[in-house]
C-alpha positions in Angstrom: 0.0 0.0 0.0 1.4 3.4 -1.0 1.5 6.3 1.4 0.1 9.7 0.5 3.6 11.2 0.0 4.8 8.7 -2.6 1.6 9.0 -4.6 1.9 12.8 -4.7 5.4 12.6 -5.9 4.5 10.0 -8.6 1.7 12.2 -9.9 4.0 15.2 -10.2 6.3 13.1 -12.4 9.4 13.6 -10.2 9.3 10.5 -8.0 12.8 9.5 -9.1 14.8 12.2 -7.3 12.5 14.7 -5.8 13.4 15.5 -2.2 16.6 13.4 -2.3 20.1 14.7 -1.6 22.1 15.8 -4.6 24.9 13.3 -5.6 28.2 14.4 -7.1 27.4 13.0 -10.5 24.1 14.9 -10.6 25.9 18.1 -9.7 28.4 17.5 -12.5 25.6 16.8 -15.0 23.8 20.0 -13.9 27.0 22.0 -14.4 27.6 20.4 -17.8 24.0 21.0 -19.0 23.9 24.6 -17.7 27.3 25.4 -19.4 26.0 24.0 -22.7 22.9 26.2 -22.5 20.3 23.5 -21.9 16.9 24.9 -21.0 15.5 24.4 -17.5 12.8 22.0 -18.5 15.3 19.7 -20.2 17.6 19.7 -17.2 14.6 19.0 -15.0 13.6 16.0 -17.0 17.1 14.6 -17.3 17.8 14.8 -13.6 14.3 13.9 -12.5 13.9 16.9 -10.2 11.3 19.7 -10.1 12.2 23.0 -11.8 12.4 24.8 -8.5 15.0 22.3 -7.2 17.1 22.8 -10.4 16.9 26.6 -10.1 17.8 26.6 -6.4 20.8 24.3 -6.9 22.0 26.2 -9.9 21.8 29.5 -8.0 23.8 27.9 -5.1 26.5 26.8 -7.6 26.5 30.2 -9.3 25.2 28.8 -12.6 22.8 30.5 -15.0 19.9 28.4 -16.4 17.9 29.4 -19.4 14.2 29.5 -18.7 11.9 29.3 -21.7 8.8 31.4 -21.9 5.5 29.7 -21.4 4.1 28.2 -24.6 0.7 29.5 -25.5 -1.5 27.6 -27.8 -2.7 29.5 -30.9 -6.3 30.6 -31.0 -8.6 28.1 -32.8 -9.3 28.9 -36.5 -13.0 28.4 -36.0 -15.3 28.2 -33.0 -18.0 25.7 -32.4 -21.6 26.8 -32.8 -23.7 27.0 -29.7 -26.7 25.8 -31.6 -27.9 22.3 -30.8 -26.9 19.7 -33.4 -29.7 18.9 -35.9 -29.4 16.1 -38.4 -30.1 17.1 -42.0 -32.8 15.1 -43.7 -31.5 12.4 -46.0 -32.6 8.9 -47.0 -29.6 7.4 -45.1 -30.5 9.3 -41.9 -34.1 8.3 -42.2 -33.0 4.6 -42.5 -30.8 4.9 -39.4 -33.6 6.5 -37.4 -35.9 3.7 -38.5 -33.4 1.1 -37.4 -33.1 2.5 -33.9 -36.8 3.1 -33.5 -36.6 6.9 -33.4 -38.7 7.5 -36.4 
C-alpha cells in the first residue's frame, strides 16, 4: 500500500529524485548541461527533479539556467456553434432513425 507522499510525488512526475540529496554525478551533470545552455525543462527532465530544485541548486552553484517562456496555444481557427446539433434530412439518416426506433 502506498502512502500519500509517494503517490503525490509520482503524480507530479518527479518521483525519481524529488526531495533526495544531490549526488556528485548529478551536480556534475547539472553544471555540464547549464554550461551547454540547456533549458531548465530539459535539465529538470534529465535529472528527475522539479524545476524549483534545479533553479535553487544552480543558484547555489553560481550557474545560469535558461528558462523558456510559457508556450501559449494558438487561437482556434473556428469556434463551435452554440446551436444544438440537428441532423439534415436524408434517406440514409431516415433509415438509421428507422433502425433505432426513433422515427
